[in-house]
C-alpha positions in Angstrom: -32.0 -45.5 65.8 -29.2 -45.8 68.4 -25.9 -44.7 66.9 -24.3 -48.1 67.7 -26.7 -49.8 65.3 -27.0 -47.1 62.6 -24.0 -48.0 60.5 -24.9 -51.7 60.4 -28.5 -50.9 59.5 -27.2 -48.6 56.8 -25.0 -51.3 55.2 -28.1 -53.6 55.2 -30.3 -51.0 53.6 -27.7 -50.2 50.9 -27.3 -53.9 50.1 -31.0 -54.5 50.0 -31.5 -51.5 47.7 -28.8 -52.9 45.4 -30.7 -56.1 45.2 -33.8 -54.1 44.2 -31.7 -52.3 41.5 -30.3 -55.6 40.2 -31.9 -55.3 36.7 -30.6 -51.7 36.2 -27.1 -52.7 37.6 -27.0 -55.7 35.4 -27.5 -53.7 32.2 -24.9 -51.1 33.1 -21.2 -52.1 33.3 -20.0 -48.6 34.1 -18.7 -47.4 37.4 -21.3 -48.0 40.2 -20.7 -44.7 41.8 -21.6 -42.9 38.6 -24.9 -44.9 38.1 -28.4 -43.5 38.6 -29.3 -46.2 41.1 -26.3 -45.2 43.2 -27.4 -41.5 43.1 -30.9 -42.5 44.2 -29.5 -44.5 47.1 -27.1 -41.7 48.1 -30.1 -39.3 48.0 -32.0 -41.6 50.4 -29.0 -41.7 52.7 -28.4 -37.9 52.7 -32.0 -36.7 52.7 -33.6 -39.4 55.0 -31.2 -41.6 56.8 -28.9 -38.7 58.0 -31.8 -36.7 59.5 -33.2 -39.8 61.2 -29.9 -40.8 62.8 -29.1 -37.1 63.5 -32.4 -36.6 65.3 -31.7 -39.2 67.9 -28.1 -38.1 68.4 -29.1 -34.5 68.7 -32.3 -34.8 70.8 -32.0 -38.1 72.6 -28.2 -38.6 72.7 -28.0 -40.5 76.0 -30.5 -43.1 74.6 -28.8 -43.1 71.3 -25.6 -44.1 73.1 -27.5 -46.7 75.0 -26.7 -44.9 78.3 -23.2 -46.3 78.0 -21.7 -42.9 78.0 -23.0 -39.5 79.0 -23.8 -37.5 75.9 -22.5 -34.4 77.7 -19.0 -35.9 77.6 -19.1 -36.6 73.9 -18.0 -33.7 71.7 -20.5 -32.6 69.1 -17.9 -33.3 66.4 -18.0 -37.0 67.4 -21.8 -37.0 67.2 -21.5 -35.4 63.7 -18.8 -37.8 62.6 -20.8 -40.9 63.8 -24.0 -39.6 62.0 -22.0 -39.0 58.8 -20.3 -42.4 59.1 -23.8 -44.0 59.5 -25.0 -42.1 56.4 -22.0 -43.2 54.4 -22.7 -46.8 55.3 -25.8 -46.8 53.1 -24.0 -46.1 49.8 -21.1 -48.3 51.0 -23.5 -51.2 51.4 -24.9 -50.5 47.9 -21.4 -50.4 46.5 -20.3 -53.6 48.2 -23.4 -55.4 46.9 -23.3 -54.0 43.3 -20.6 -56.3 42.0 -22.2 -59.5 43.4 -25.5 -58.3 42.0 -24.0 -57.8 38.6 -22.6 -61.3 38.7 -25.9 -62.7 40.0 -24.3 -63.9 43.2 -27.3 -63.1 45.4 -26.0 -65.3 48.3 -23.4 -62.7 49.0 -25.9 -59.9 48.8 -28.2 -61.8 51.1 -25.3 -62.1 53.6 -24.7 -58.3 53.3 -28.3 -57.7 54.2 -28.9 -60.5 56.8 -25.6 -60.3 58.6 -25.8 -56.6 59.7 -29.5 -56.9 60.4 -28.9 -59.9 62.6 -26.3 -58.0 64.5 -28.8 -55.1 64.9 -31.5 -57.4 66.2 -29.2 -59.2 68.5 -27.8 -55.8 69.8 -31.3 -54.4 70.3 -32.4 -57.5 72.1 -29.3 -57.3 74.4 -30.0 -53.6 75.0 -33.7 -53.9 75.3 -33.8 -52.7 78.9 -31.8 -49.6 77.9 -33.9 -49.0 74.8 -37.2 -49.3 76.6 -36.7 -46.2 78.8 -36.3 -42.5 78.2 -34.1 -40.4 80.4 -30.7 -39.0 80.8 -27.5 -40.9 81.5 -27.7 -39.7 85.2 -31.3 -40.7 85.5 -30.7 -44.1 84.0 -27.7 -44.9 86.2 -29.2 -43.3 89.3 -32.5 -45.2 89.0 -34.7 -42.1 89.1 -36.8 -40.0 86.7 -36.8 -42.3 83.7 -40.1 -43.1 81.9 -41.2 -45.9 79.6 -40.4 -45.1 76.0 -44.1 -45.4 75.0 -45.0 -42.5 77.3 -42.2 -40.1 76.2 -41.3 -37.7 73.5 -38.6 -40.2 72.5 -41.3 -42.9 71.9 -43.2 -40.5 69.6 -39.9 -39.8 67.8 -39.2 -43.5 67.4 -42.7 -44.0 65.9 -42.4 -41.0 63.6 -38.9 -41.8 62.4 -39.8 -45.4 61.9 -42.7 -44.5 59.8 -40.6 -42.0 57.8 -37.9 -44.7 57.3 -40.4 -47.3 56.1 -42.0 -44.8 53.7 -38.5 -43.6 52.5 -37.3 -47.2 51.9 -40.5 -48.0 50.1 -40.3 -45.0 47.9 -36.6 -45.6 47.1 -37.2 -49.3 46.3 -40.1 -48.3 44.1 -38.1 -45.7 42.3 -35.3 -48.2 41.7 -37.6 -50.9 40.5 -39.5 -48.5 38.2 -36.2 -47.2 36.8 -35.2 -50.8 36.0 -38.5 -51.5 34.3 -38.3 -48.4 32.2 -34.8 -49.2 30.8 
């Protein structure tokens, strides 16, 4: 996941997971941040979303920055800060959606999911020529040595991380819905 899109996707994931946790959130009027569904979503963010975002920033940084800036010029503290910010976006999206979920105002929740995802899709479409190749900043801008993403290590990483993300989202959603059914 390119770092430019990761926080937006994180907000959408968090809001979508709040939607799934609606029955549990509706029965509990306590602080959202102390709820079990929030803990599950925070665990998803820390144990799955952070490593996925961190993988691309650490091993394919120029691609993750959409070849807009050379990763060699970005301090590692900035990389870490952006990865942590993207991670915090998941529980933030959950938190933002929890109150509307409790009040059964699902239109707001749908906007919290669809709005950021629409921006991610539009951004990915606009940057498709950058996202479709693997290389360094110098290779991309110099027009040499890049390779199609499908034939590269980056492409295998995108497939693997995408599969892990899908499995993780599915498992988290299943856990949240089972928890709601058990209460």
